[in-house]
MARRO-181570 format. One record per residue (C-alpha): residue in three letters; x, y, z; residue number from 1. Coordinates in Angstrom, 1 decimal. Layout:
% MARRO-181570
<kemi><kese>Ala</kese><x>X</x><y>Y</y><z>Z</z><lumvex>NUM</lumvex></kemi>
...
This chain:
% MARRO-181570
<kemi><kese>Unk</kese><x>94.8</x><y>64.3</y><z>165.5</z><lumvex>1</lumvex></kemi>
<kemi><kese>Unk</kese><x>91.3</x><y>64.3</y><z>164.2</z><lumvex>2</lumvex></kemi>
<kemi><kese>Unk</kese><x>88.8</x><y>61.4</y><z>163.8</z><lumvex>3</lumvex></kemi>
<kemi><kese>Unk</kese><x>86.3</x><y>61.3</y><z>161.0</z><lumvex>4</lumvex></kemi>
<kemi><kese>Unk</kese><x>83.0</x><y>60.0</y><z>162.6</z><lumvex>5</lumvex></kemi>
<kemi><kese>Unk</kese><x>80.9</x><y>60.2</y><z>159.4</z><lumvex>6</lumvex></kemi>
<kemi><kese>Unk</kese><x>78.7</x><y>62.8</y><z>157.8</z><lumvex>7</lumvex></kemi>
<kemi><kese>Unk</kese><x>81.7</x><y>65.1</y><z>157.2</z><lumvex>8</lumvex></kemi>
<kemi><kese>Unk</kese><x>82.2</x><y>65.5</y><z>160.9</z><lumvex>9</lumvex></kemi>
<kemi><kese>Unk</kese><x>85.6</x><y>65.3</y><z>162.4</z><lumvex>10</lumvex></kemi>
<kemi><kese>Unk</kese><x>86.4</x><y>65.5</y><z>166.1</z><lumvex>11</lumvex></kemi>
<kemi><kese>Unk</kese><x>89.7</x><y>66.0</y><z>167.9</z><lumvex>12</lumvex></kemi>
<kemi><kese>Unk</kese><x>90.9</x><y>62.8</y><z>169.4</z><lumvex>13</lumvex></kemi>
<kemi><kese>Unk</kese><x>91.7</x><y>64.5</y><z>172.7</z><lumvex>14</lumvex></kemi>
<kemi><kese>Unk</kese><x>88.0</x><y>65.4</y><z>173.1</z><lumvex>15</lumvex></kemi>
<kemi><kese>Unk</kese><x>86.8</x><y>61.8</y><z>172.7</z><lumvex>16</lumvex></kemi>
<kemi><kese>Unk</kese><x>85.4</x><y>60.3</y><z>175.8</z><lumvex>17</lumvex></kemi>
<kemi><kese>Unk</kese><x>83.6</x><y>57.2</y><z>174.6</z><lumvex>18</lumvex></kemi>
<kemi><kese>Unk</kese><x>82.4</x><y>55.3</y><z>171.6</z><lumvex>19</lumvex></kemi>
<kemi><kese>Unk</kese><x>79.3</x><y>53.3</y><z>172.4</z><lumvex>20</lumvex></kemi>
<kemi><kese>Unk</kese><x>77.5</x><y>50.6</y><z>170.3</z><lumvex>21</lumvex></kemi>
<kemi><kese>Unk</kese><x>74.2</x><y>51.9</y><z>169.1</z><lumvex>22</lumvex></kemi>
<kemi><kese>Unk</kese><x>72.5</x><y>48.5</y><z>169.2</z><lumvex>23</lumvex></kemi>
<kemi><kese>Unk</kese><x>73.0</x><y>48.4</y><z>173.0</z><lumvex>24</lumvex></kemi>
<kemi><kese>Unk</kese><x>71.5</x><y>51.9</y><z>173.4</z><lumvex>25</lumvex></kemi>
<kemi><kese>Unk</kese><x>68.5</x><y>51.1</y><z>171.2</z><lumvex>26</lumvex></kemi>
<kemi><kese>Unk</kese><x>67.6</x><y>48.3</y><z>173.6</z><lumvex>27</lumvex></kemi>
<kemi><kese>Unk</kese><x>67.3</x><y>50.8</y><z>176.5</z><lumvex>28</lumvex></kemi>
<kemi><kese>Unk</kese><x>64.3</x><y>53.2</y><z>176.2</z><lumvex>29</lumvex></kemi>
<kemi><kese>Unk</kese><x>65.5</x><y>55.4</y><z>179.1</z><lumvex>30</lumvex></kemi>
<kemi><kese>Unk</kese><x>69.1</x><y>55.7</y><z>177.6</z><lumvex>31</lumvex></kemi>
<kemi><kese>Unk</kese><x>67.8</x><y>56.4</y><z>174.1</z><lumvex>32</lumvex></kemi>
<kemi><kese>Unk</kese><x>65.4</x><y>59.1</y><z>175.4</z><lumvex>33</lumvex></kemi>
<kemi><kese>Unk</kese><x>68.1</x><y>60.8</y><z>177.5</z><lumvex>34</lumvex></kemi>
<kemi><kese>Unk</kese><x>70.7</x><y>60.7</y><z>174.7</z><lumvex>35</lumvex></kemi>
<kemi><kese>Unk</kese><x>68.1</x><y>61.8</y><z>172.1</z><lumvex>36</lumvex></kemi>
<kemi><kese>Unk</kese><x>67.6</x><y>65.0</y><z>174.0</z><lumvex>37</lumvex></kemi>
<kemi><kese>Unk</kese><x>71.3</x><y>65.9</y><z>173.9</z><lumvex>38</lumvex></kemi>
<kemi><kese>Unk</kese><x>72.7</x><y>64.2</y><z>170.8</z><lumvex>39</lumvex></kemi>
<kemi><kese>Unk</kese><x>73.3</x><y>65.5</y><z>167.3</z><lumvex>40</lumvex></kemi>
<kemi><kese>Unk</kese><x>72.4</x><y>63.2</y><z>164.4</z><lumvex>41</lumvex></kemi>
<kemi><kese>Unk</kese><x>75.0</x><y>63.2</y><z>161.7</z><lumvex>42</lumvex></kemi>
<kemi><kese>Unk</kese><x>72.8</x><y>61.8</y><z>159.0</z><lumvex>43</lumvex></kemi>
<kemi><kese>Unk</kese><x>69.3</x><y>60.5</y><z>158.4</z><lumvex>44</lumvex></kemi>
<kemi><kese>Unk</kese><x>70.6</x><y>56.9</y><z>158.4</z><lumvex>45</lumvex></kemi>
<kemi><kese>Unk</kese><x>70.0</x><y>54.8</y><z>161.4</z><lumvex>46</lumvex></kemi>
<kemi><kese>Unk</kese><x>72.8</x><y>55.3</y><z>163.8</z><lumvex>47</lumvex></kemi>
<kemi><kese>Unk</kese><x>75.2</x><y>52.5</y><z>164.5</z><lumvex>48</lumvex></kemi>
<kemi><kese>Unk</kese><x>77.2</x><y>54.1</y><z>167.3</z><lumvex>49</lumvex></kemi>
<kemi><kese>Unk</kese><x>77.2</x><y>57.0</y><z>169.7</z><lumvex>50</lumvex></kemi>
<kemi><kese>Unk</kese><x>80.3</x><y>59.2</y><z>170.0</z><lumvex>51</lumvex></kemi>
<kemi><kese>Unk</kese><x>80.6</x><y>61.1</y><z>173.3</z><lumvex>52</lumvex></kemi>
<kemi><kese>Unk</kese><x>83.0</x><y>64.1</y><z>173.4</z><lumvex>53</lumvex></kemi>
<kemi><kese>Unk</kese><x>83.7</x><y>66.7</y><z>176.0</z><lumvex>54</lumvex></kemi>
<kemi><kese>Unk</kese><x>81.2</x><y>69.1</y><z>174.3</z><lumvex>55</lumvex></kemi>
<kemi><kese>Unk</kese><x>78.8</x><y>67.1</y><z>172.3</z><lumvex>56</lumvex></kemi>
<kemi><kese>Unk</kese><x>77.1</x><y>63.7</y><z>171.7</z><lumvex>57</lumvex></kemi>
<kemi><kese>Unk</kese><x>76.9</x><y>62.4</y><z>168.1</z><lumvex>58</lumvex></kemi>
<kemi><kese>Unk</kese><x>74.9</x><y>59.6</y><z>166.6</z><lumvex>59</lumvex></kemi>
<kemi><kese>Unk</kese><x>77.2</x><y>58.2</y><z>164.0</z><lumvex>60</lumvex></kemi>
<kemi><kese>Unk</kese><x>76.2</x><y>56.0</y><z>161.0</z><lumvex>61</lumvex></kemi>
<kemi><kese>Unk</kese><x>79.6</x><y>54.2</y><z>161.3</z><lumvex>62</lumvex></kemi>
<kemi><kese>Unk</kese><x>80.0</x><y>51.1</y><z>163.6</z><lumvex>63</lumvex></kemi>
<kemi><kese>Unk</kese><x>81.7</x><y>51.4</y><z>166.9</z><lumvex>64</lumvex></kemi>
<kemi><kese>Unk</kese><x>84.5</x><y>49.0</y><z>165.8</z><lumvex>65</lumvex></kemi>
<kemi><kese>Unk</kese><x>85.2</x><y>51.2</y><z>162.7</z><lumvex>66</lumvex></kemi>
<kemi><kese>Unk</kese><x>85.4</x><y>54.3</y><z>164.8</z><lumvex>67</lumvex></kemi>
<kemi><kese>Unk</kese><x>87.6</x><y>52.5</y><z>167.4</z><lumvex>68</lumvex></kemi>
<kemi><kese>Unk</kese><x>90.1</x><y>51.6</y><z>164.6</z><lumvex>69</lumvex></kemi>
<kemi><kese>Unk</kese><x>90.1</x><y>55.2</y><z>163.4</z><lumvex>70</lumvex></kemi>
<kemi><kese>Unk</kese><x>90.8</x><y>56.4</y><z>166.9</z><lumvex>71</lumvex></kemi>
<kemi><kese>Unk</kese><x>94.0</x><y>54.3</y><z>167.2</z><lumvex>72</lumvex></kemi>
C-alpha cells in the first residue's frame, strides 16, 4: 500500500518509520539543523510534518494527523 505525503510523492507504507509534527521540530534548532541536512523538501510551502522512511526523510506540507489517517 502507498501513502500520498503531498507534492506528488507517495511512499510505501512498509517503509514508513515515523511521522513527526513539524512544529515540535521547529522549536529545536539542533534537530532542525540535523534533519535539514538529510531531508528532502516536497514543496516550497512551510512544512507541517516530517516523514521518516527507511531510505529518506521528507518535509511534508500536510499535517501529521492527516498523514497518520492516510497511513491507517
